[in-house]
N, C-alpha and C positions, 0 to 999 in steps of 0.2 A: 860839487866839480862844476867847472864851467864847461862851456862848449869847445875851448882851445885846450881843456885837460886831455893830454894824451891817452889817458886811462878810459876816459870819455867817448874819445874818438875810435880807440879800439873795439869798445864795448857796441859801438854804432855800427862798425863796419861787421863785426861778427854776426850781429841782427840782421845786416842785409844779404849777407853771403849764405844762411842757415835754410835748411831747405822747408818749409812750410809744415805746419802740422798738421798729419794725416784724418783726415776726416772719417767718422766711423764708415763701415761700409753699409750701403742698403739693400741688404740681400732680397727684397722683395720686387723691385723696380725695374729691373735690366732680366733680358732673356738668356743671357749667359756672361761667363765672369773668366777671367785669367787669373790665375795665382801664380805668382812669382816666389813663392817661399816666405814674403813679408809680408806685400801689400797687393791689393784687390783693385781691377779693373775692370770695370762695367764694361759690357760687349751692347750696342744698344741693337742689333740688328745681327741676328743669328744666321750666316749666311751658309744655308743648307740646299741638297740638292732634292729634287721632289720624290717621294719614295718610287713611283710608277717607272722613274728612269734610271734605276738600279737594276741593271738586268743582269741574267746568269747565277744570282745570289739568290732566288726566290724561298727558300728553306732557311736561311739565315736571316734573310730579312724579316721573315712571318714570325722566328722566333724572338728576335730582339724588339721589334715593336712591340710584340704581345708582353714579353718581359718589363719593358718600358711602359707600358699601360696601365700593368699593374700597382708599379711604384707609383707612378704620377694618382693612382686612384688610391692609394694606402692600402693596396693589398700585397701580400707576400713575394717578393720578389727577389730575383740572385743578383750575386755582383756576376758581371759578363766579361769573359776573356774571349777577345776575337784574334785569331791566330793564323798564320797560313801565308799565301804568298804575297808578294808585293803588288800594289796598286788594283787591288781586287776590291775594292769599296769598302773596307774596314771601318775606315774612320769616317768617311760619309755616309757611310749607314747608321752609325752612333748620332751624329747631329741631326740626320734625318729624322729617326726615330723620336728624338725628344720635339724637334720641330712640328712633328705631327701632332703631338700630345698638346703643345702649346698651340697651335690652331684649333685643335677641338675644346678649347679653353681650359687646361689643366694649369694650376699654379706650380708648373715645373721650370726648373734652369739648367743648366750646364754650365759646369765649372771646369775649365780644363786646367791641369797642374802638369808639371813635368815628370819625366819618367826616369832620370837619371838617379844614384843615390842619393846626391845631397839633394835634391828635390824630394824625396821620398821622405827625407828625414824632416820634412815639414808639415808632413799630410797632420799630423796630429793638432797641431796649430791650428789647422784648416777646420779640423773635422770639430774642435772644440768652439768656434764660430759657428758654422753651420747648424751644430747640434741645438742651439737654442731659438733657433728660424722658424717660425711655423709657414714651412713652405719643404717641399721636395728636390731634391738635385740629384742630380748624375755626375760624378768628378770622373773626369775625361781622362787617362792618361794614354798621349797617344804613342805608339812606337817605344814602348817600356826597354831599357836596355839597363843591364849588368856587366860592367866591366872594370876591370882592376883589383886591388886587393881588398877593397870593402863592398866586393859582389855578395858574398855569401850574406853578411850583416845585414846588406839591403834588404835581400830577399826574407829572413828571417822577421825584419823589421813590418814590412808589408804586410805578412803573413799575419803577424797578432793584431795588425787593423782592421784587417778581414774577419778574422775569428779567433776568439779566446781570450785577447789582450787585455791587459787594463785600458789600455785607449783603442779599443776597437771603435769601428765607425758609428756614428749614430744612426737610428733607425731610421731617419728620413734621408738618409744618404745612401746610394749604391754606387758601387765601383764599375767604369766601364774601359777595360785596359784591352790597347792592341799590342800585337807584336807579330814578328816575321817567324817568330818560331814558337812551337807549342811549350817546348821546355822553358822558353823564357832564357836562354843560357845562349851565349855566343857562337859562332859557329868554330870558332879556332879554340874551345874548352880542351885543356890540356888534362891528363892523368895526373899532371904533379903541380895542379893548381893549388892543392893543399898538401904540403909533405907531411901532416900527421896523418890525414884521412884523405885519400886522394879523391873519394868518390863523394866527399861532402858536399865540396862546391855544386856538384851536378844535382845531389839529391835535393840538396834546400832550395833550387831553384823548380825542381818537379813538383815540391811537395805546395810550392807556392801555386804552379799552375791547377793543384790538387782543390784549391780553397775557393776557387770560382765552382759557385752553383751553375752557371751557363757558361759551356765551351763551345766555340761555334769555327769549324774550319773554312779555312777560304781557299781554292785550288785555282792553279793557273786554270784557263779557260781554252776550250778549245777554237775551230775555226769559225764554226757556226755560231757560238756565243757573241764570240768578238765582233763578228758581223752585225748581230742582233742588237748587240749594245749600241754599234754605231748608229743603226738602223734607227733604233728609237729617239737618242738624240738626234738624227736628222729630221726627222718627222716633226720633233717639237719645234724647231728653230726654221722649220721649211726649206732645208738643204737638200741637194741630191749629190749621192755618190756613188761612183763605181768600186765595187767590190772587188777587183783586181787591183785596183790603187790603194785600198783600203788595205788588203793585203802586203801589199808593198811596202805600205807604210810601217806595219808590223815587222816584218823582214828586217828591215834596216836599222831597226831597234832591237831586235834581238828577243823579241816577246810580245806576247798576245795578253791585255789585259782591260780592265775598265778605264786603267789611268791612261793608257795607249791610244785608248779607241777615243777618249775623249781630248786628247793634245791631234786627235785626226781631226775631230769636229772642229776644233779649234782652228786647225788648217783651214779646212774647208770654207768657214764664214770669213776668215780673211780673204781666201780666195774671191767669194761671191762679195764682198764686201758687205756684208751683213754683223750685227752684234748679237753676243751669247752669252 
């Protein structure tokens, strides 16, 4: 074929628009990764809050940090479920616990994966890659959710990965999963979700929660804890705040939580012209 041949031109055009071949993932070089179900994005800088700035969740913090430390050291460790009130530091604590071990020199990495049924179905492929790597991993599933007609099958799939299935997660991997509800079930769960056995959909998700060796509850904070959160941030960033102003901020948002406290600190920093 010549350069003027239509088939040659078509072939050349297809080569130009075809996506480049994906390079194998280097699972040993980055502190964190994002798994989208088929490809991996290395994260060169794991953005994590300092552990001492996570106030009001001391017991939960101590338990998770110790569990992650054991896993990083090659000791027996649990898969962890962090459940409860929104904005109380569940996700921040997972990242902070991993970052703390990395700072101590542990060859540990965080891998964030999606929490929907479609994303969960790709975890065996992820585990297949991680199992052959001489490194420890925490696979982080944030705000796991099961909605729609495939919810129960997704819950059963994840249960088999946690315990007893043919594609169970490898020994160098532990899961850290956050949920706003302990039962990992949507608020609008109806007794009619399963016309054959109305309780099956609920039971599947309750059974999934029971598979986690470490289950940590996070509850809405009281006024003093909320103010202590703000005080910790304010001290770290050299900010001054008024308690009544901080409480007004929370009332206007209808909640007190670590997230609301942080938003208030960002507002304080903006008013003072300081970076955070």
